[in-house]
C-alpha positions in Angstrom: 65.0 -266.9 174.7 63.5 -263.2 174.0 66.2 -261.0 172.1 63.5 -258.1 171.2 65.6 -256.5 174.5 69.2 -256.9 175.0 71.2 -253.9 177.5 75.0 -253.6 177.3 77.2 -251.7 179.0 80.2 -251.3 177.2 83.1 -249.0 179.2 84.6 -245.5 176.6 88.2 -245.1 177.9 89.7 -242.6 176.5 92.9 -244.2 174.5 90.0 -246.1 172.3 87.6 -243.9 172.2 86.8 -243.9 168.6 87.1 -247.6 167.9 84.8 -247.5 171.4 82.5 -245.3 169.9 82.0 -246.9 166.4 81.2 -250.3 168.2 78.3 -248.2 169.9 76.5 -246.0 167.1 73.7 -248.1 165.5 72.9 -249.6 168.8 69.1 -248.6 169.4 69.1 -246.3 172.2 72.9 -245.5 174.8 73.1 -243.5 177.5 75.6 -241.0 178.5 76.4 -240.9 182.2 77.7 -237.9 183.9 78.5 -238.5 187.5 77.0 -241.8 187.5 73.2 -240.7 186.3 72.0 -240.8 182.9 72.8 -237.4 181.1 71.1 -238.5 178.0 69.4 -241.3 176.4 68.4 -242.0 172.9 69.5 -243.1 169.2 72.7 -241.9 168.7 71.7 -239.8 166.0 69.3 -238.2 168.0 72.7 -237.9 170.5 74.0 -236.2 167.8 71.8 -233.4 166.8 72.3 -231.8 170.5 75.1 -229.7 169.5 75.5 -228.5 173.1 74.9 -232.3 174.0 78.4 -234.8 176.1 77.4 -237.5 173.2 78.1 -235.0 170.6 81.1 -233.5 172.0 82.4 -236.6 172.3 82.4 -237.7 169.3 83.0 -234.5 167.9 86.6 -234.7 169.3 87.8 -237.7 167.6 88.1 -235.0 164.7 86.6 -234.2 161.5 86.9 -236.8 159.6 85.7 -239.1 162.1 83.3 -237.4 163.4 81.7 -237.2 160.3 81.9 -240.7 159.9 80.3 -241.9 162.5 77.3 -239.0 162.6 76.8 -241.4 158.3 76.8 -244.1 160.8 74.1 -243.1 162.9 71.9 -241.5 160.8 72.2 -244.4 158.4 71.2 -247.0 161.9 67.8 -244.5 162.1 67.2 -244.4 158.8 67.7 -248.4 158.5 65.5 -248.9 161.9 62.0 -246.7 160.6 
């Protein structure tokens, strides 16, 4: 079996927001759904650069300290892949 591409689906719930984001922040790509449609897609570090984006707003809503920690983890994952 080839595991070069393994899709994941993680449903994010408000009560577990920070932990859910921490789980996916270093994934190769993240699809952000809005009203059942893909609104954003790409690596977390790229999505976080869009200050008006849904993913950026979601991560920002976890609080300043958490946002900075998650952003650093996303940037480290991007650097590791390049």
